[in-house]
C-alpha positions in Angstrom: -12.7 -16.1 -9.0 -11.2 -13.3 -6.9 -11.2 -13.9 -3.0 -9.9 -11.3 -0.4 -8.6 -13.0 2.7 -6.2 -12.7 5.5 -2.3 -13.1 4.4 -0.8 -16.6 5.8 2.8 -17.2 6.2 2.9 -19.1 3.0 1.6 -16.0 1.1 4.8 -13.7 2.1 6.9 -14.6 -0.7 4.2 -14.2 -3.3 3.2 -10.7 -1.6 6.6 -9.5 -1.8 6.7 -10.5 -5.6 3.7 -8.5 -6.2 5.0 -5.7 -4.1 8.5 -5.7 -5.7 7.2 -5.7 -9.2 4.4 -3.2 -8.7 7.0 -0.8 -7.3 8.9 -1.3 -10.3 6.2 -0.5 -12.8 4.2 2.1 -10.9 6.9 4.2 -9.8 8.9 4.3 -13.1 9.5 8.0 -13.9 8.7 8.9 -10.5 11.3 7.3 -8.3 14.8 7.2 -9.4 15.5 4.3 -11.8 18.7 3.2 -9.9 16.5 2.8 -7.0 14.1 0.7 -8.4 16.6 -1.3 -10.2 18.4 -2.2 -6.9 15.2 -3.3 -5.0 15.6 -7.2 -4.0 13.0 -9.7 -3.5 14.6 -11.1 -0.6 14.4 -7.7 1.1 10.8 -7.4 0.6 10.2 -10.8 1.8 12.1 -10.4 5.0 10.4 -7.1 5.7 7.0 -8.7 5.6 8.3 -11.6 7.9 9.4 -9.0 10.4 6.4 -6.6 10.5 4.5 -7.0 13.6 2.3 -4.0 12.9 -1.0 -4.2 11.2 -2.9 -6.7 9.2 -2.3 -7.8 5.7 -5.1 -8.9 3.2 -4.5 -10.5 0.1 -6.4 -10.7 -3.3 -6.2 -14.1 -4.8 -7.4 -15.4 -8.1 -7.5 -19.1 -8.4 -5.0 -19.6 -5.6 -2.6 -17.1 -6.9 -1.7 -14.0 -4.8 -2.4 -10.9 -7.2 -2.5 -8.0 -4.7 -2.5 -7.1 -1.0 -3.6 -4.3 1.2 -1.7 -3.6 4.4 -3.5 -1.8 7.2 -3.2 -0.8 11.0 -3.0 2.3 13.3 -1.9 5.4 12.0 2.0 5.9 11.9 3.2 9.3 13.3 6.5 10.9 12.2 8.2 9.7 15.2 7.5 6.2 14.2 4.7 5.6 16.9 1.4 4.3 16.1 -1.7 6.4 16.7 -4.6 4.2 17.7 -6.9 7.1 17.1 -6.9 6.9 13.4 -6.4 3.9 10.8 -3.9 3.8 8.0 -3.7 2.1 4.7 0.2 1.3 4.7 0.1 0.0 1.2 -2.3 -1.4 -1.6 -0.6 -2.9 -4.4 -2.0 -5.0 -7.4 0.1 -7.0 -9.9 0.5 -4.6 -13.2 -1.0 -7.2 -15.3 -4.3 -7.3 -13.1 -4.8 -3.6 -12.9 -8.3 -2.6 -13.8 -9.8 -5.9 -13.1 -11.5 -4.9 -9.8 -8.9 -6.2 -7.5 -7.9 -3.0 -6.1 -11.3 -1.8 -5.6 -12.1 -5.3 -3.5 -8.8 -4.7 -1.6 -9.7 -1.3 -0.5 -13.2 -2.2 0.1 -12.3 -4.9 2.3 -9.6 -2.8 4.1 -12.1 0.1 4.9 -14.4 -2.7 6.4 -11.7 -4.1 8.5 -10.4 -0.7 9.7 -14.0 0.5 10.3 -14.4 -1.6 13.3 -11.5 -0.1 15.0 -11.0 3.5 13.7 -13.3 6.5 12.6 -11.2 7.4 9.6 -8.8 5.9 7.2 -5.4 7.8 6.1 -3.0 6.9 3.8 0.2 8.8 1.8 0.6 8.4 -1.7 3.3 10.2 -3.9 2.3 13.4 -5.5 3.3 12.4 -9.0 1.6 9.2 -8.8 -1.6 10.2 -10.5 -2.8 6.7 -11.2 -3.0 6.0 -7.6 -4.3 9.3 -6.9 -7.4 8.9 -9.5 -7.7 5.2 -7.7 -8.1 6.7 -4.2 -10.2 9.7 -5.3 -12.6 7.2 -7.0 -12.9 5.2 -3.7 -13.9 8.4 -1.7 -10.5 9.4 -0.3 -9.4 13.0 -0.7 -6.3 15.2 0.2 -6.4 16.5 3.7 -3.8 19.1 3.2 -0.9 17.3 5.2 2.1 16.8 3.0 5.3 15.0 3.5 8.6 14.2 1.8 9.9 10.9 1.2 13.4 10.1 0.5 14.2 6.8 -1.2 17.3 5.2 0.7 20.5 6.0 -1.0 19.3 9.0 -2.9 19.2 12.7 -2.3 15.9 12.9 -3.9 13.0 14.1 -2.0 9.6 13.2 -3.3 6.4 15.0 -2.1 3.7 12.9 -0.6 0.1 13.9 0.0 -2.1 12.6 2.8 -5.5 11.4 1.7 -8.1 10.6 4.2 -11.9 9.2 4.4 -14.3 8.8 7.2 -15.5 5.3 7.8 
C-alpha cells in the first residue's frame, strides 16, 4: 500500500538513491551523459542532510521509499527565499514505479501542504523534459511565461527551463 509521509533521517539514503536513479533515467538525452554518469549517491545524500529549507514528503510502498517531493518557499534568482509563493523544488519517483499513481499522490500531498502557507505553487522544469511537463499539466500547472537557463556543473551547456505555476 502506498503511503505519503514526512521524510525521516532514516529515509535520506533511500531518497537520495531514488533522486540519483531518476535523474539518470529521466534526463538521459537531455542532460549531457558525462554529467549524469558522474553523479554520486554520497553527494546526493550529503546535500539532503545539509538542506535546511523546506519539507520533504516521501512516497513509501510496503516500507520502501519509491519517491519524494521537496517543497518550501519560492527560491529567487539571488538565492533568497520568497515567502509570498510556494515552490515544488523536486518531485521524483523511481522509474520502475512510474505510472503507478505515486507521482500524483506526491503532488497532491505537496499542494495540500503548501496551500496552508502560500497562495500558489511554482516549479521549474527543463523545457525538453516532455514527460514531466505532461505530468505537471495534467496536475493543473501551466507555464507562466517565466524562463531560465540551467547549466549542469562542469559543463558549458545551458538548458532552458520553464516555470510552471498553479493557484492553490
